[in-house]
Every structure is written in structure tokens, then in C-alpha cells.
C-alpha positions as CSV (number, residue, x, y, z in Angstrom):
1,M,219.2,36.5,229.9
2,P,218.5,40.2,230.0
3,H,218.8,42.5,226.9
4,A,219.1,45.8,225.9
5,V,218.6,47.9,222.5
6,I,220.6,50.5,221.5
7,E,219.7,52.5,218.2
8,G,222.3,53.9,216.7
9,P,222.5,56.4,213.5
10,A,221.3,53.7,210.9
11,S,220.0,50.9,212.8
12,E,218.7,49.2,216.2
13,T,221.2,46.6,217.6
14,M,220.1,44.4,220.3
15,L,222.7,43.5,223.0
16,K,222.7,40.4,225.3
17,G,224.5,40.4,228.2
18,Q,224.6,39.0,232.5
19,P,222.7,40.6,235.3
20,G,224.9,43.3,236.3
21,D,227.1,43.8,232.5
22,S,226.4,47.7,231.8
23,V,225.4,49.1,228.6
24,M,228.4,50.5,228.0
25,Q,230.6,47.6,228.5
26,L,228.0,45.8,225.8
27,A,228.3,48.6,223.3
28,R,231.4,48.7,223.2
29,A,232.1,44.9,223.0
30,A,229.9,44.9,219.9
31,G,232.1,47.7,218.1
32,L,229.5,50.0,218.4
33,P,230.5,54.0,218.3
34,M,230.7,54.3,222.2
35,F,234.0,55.5,223.7
36,G,234.2,54.6,227.4
37,E,237.2,56.6,227.7
38,C,237.1,56.3,231.6
39,N,236.1,52.7,231.4
40,G,233.2,53.5,233.7
41,S,234.8,55.2,236.4
42,L,232.5,58.4,236.0
43,A,235.5,60.6,235.2
44,C,234.1,61.3,231.8
45,A,230.8,61.7,229.8
46,T,231.7,59.4,226.6
47,C,229.5,57.1,227.2
48,H,226.3,59.3,226.9
49,V,223.0,57.5,225.9
50,I,219.8,59.0,225.6
51,V,217.2,56.7,227.5
52,D,213.8,56.2,225.9
53,E,211.3,57.8,227.3
54,A,209.2,54.4,228.3
55,W,212.3,53.2,230.0
56,A,213.6,56.7,231.8
57,G,211.3,56.5,234.9
58,K,212.3,52.7,235.5
59,L,216.0,53.5,236.0
60,P,217.6,54.0,239.4
61,P,218.0,58.0,239.4
62,A,221.2,59.4,238.6
63,T,223.7,59.7,241.1
64,D,225.2,63.3,242.3
65,D,228.8,62.6,240.7
66,E,226.5,61.2,237.1
67,D,224.6,64.5,237.3
68,A,228.0,66.1,237.4
69,M,229.5,64.5,234.6
70,L,226.1,64.7,232.3
71,D,226.3,68.5,232.6
72,T,229.5,68.5,230.6
73,V,227.9,67.2,227.5
74,F,227.0,69.2,224.5
75,D,223.6,67.9,223.6
76,L,222.4,67.0,227.0
77,M,218.5,65.5,226.8
78,P,215.9,64.8,230.1
79,T,216.4,61.1,229.8
80,S,220.2,61.2,229.1
81,R,221.8,59.0,231.1
82,L,225.4,57.5,231.3
83,S,225.7,53.9,229.8
84,C,228.0,52.9,232.1
85,Q,225.7,53.4,235.2
86,L,222.8,51.6,233.2
87,R,223.4,48.0,234.3
88,L,221.3,45.1,233.1
89,S,218.7,43.1,235.2
90,D,215.7,41.3,234.6
91,A,213.8,44.3,235.9
92,L,215.0,46.2,232.8
93,D,215.2,43.9,229.8
94,G,214.5,45.5,226.7
95,L,215.7,48.7,228.0
96,R,215.8,51.0,225.2
97,V,218.6,53.7,224.9
98,R,219.7,56.0,221.6
99,L,223.1,57.1,220.8
100,P,223.4,60.7,220.8
């Protein structure tokens, strides 16, 4: 079962899920401070995360729509992504992200 690790302000949380689950879904289900106000429809950037540099190059590129939404975040970083667009898979088992 693939998993992701989310680093919050005070601790790390390992979240297990099924292939295809989004990091946003897992974080919200675990009660982490992840808003995801548009429920993954790419209409907001409230699920913004910063991907660990070791993982950034392993992700599929952001779509034009995701890039447009990322342009609206206050604390944009080079490895910023929307967690609703990050889906678990065997290839991404152990993905590490940080909440901004």
C-alpha cells in the first residue's frame, strides 16, 4: 500500500492510501490542516504543499491549470504543488511533502 509523509509545523505524519488517492484526500481524512476548499477541482490553491526536493523530479509535470492556481499562492516555492493533483502510486511510495 503506497504512502506519503506530510511534514507539518510540529511533526511528521505518514499517511497510507490506495493507488490513485490524492495527498489532499489523505491529509484531510487524517485531520491535518489542509483546506482543499474546491475538493480537488483545481479552482483554488488551498491544498498547496511543498514537495521534498528529492521527490520533485519524480512527479509528473504540473498542468497549465495547476500552474495557474499555483501563481496565486503567497509562499510559492520552486517545488510547490497542489496536493489534490498528487496521486499515490507504487512509483511515488514514500512521497514527502511539507505544509507551507
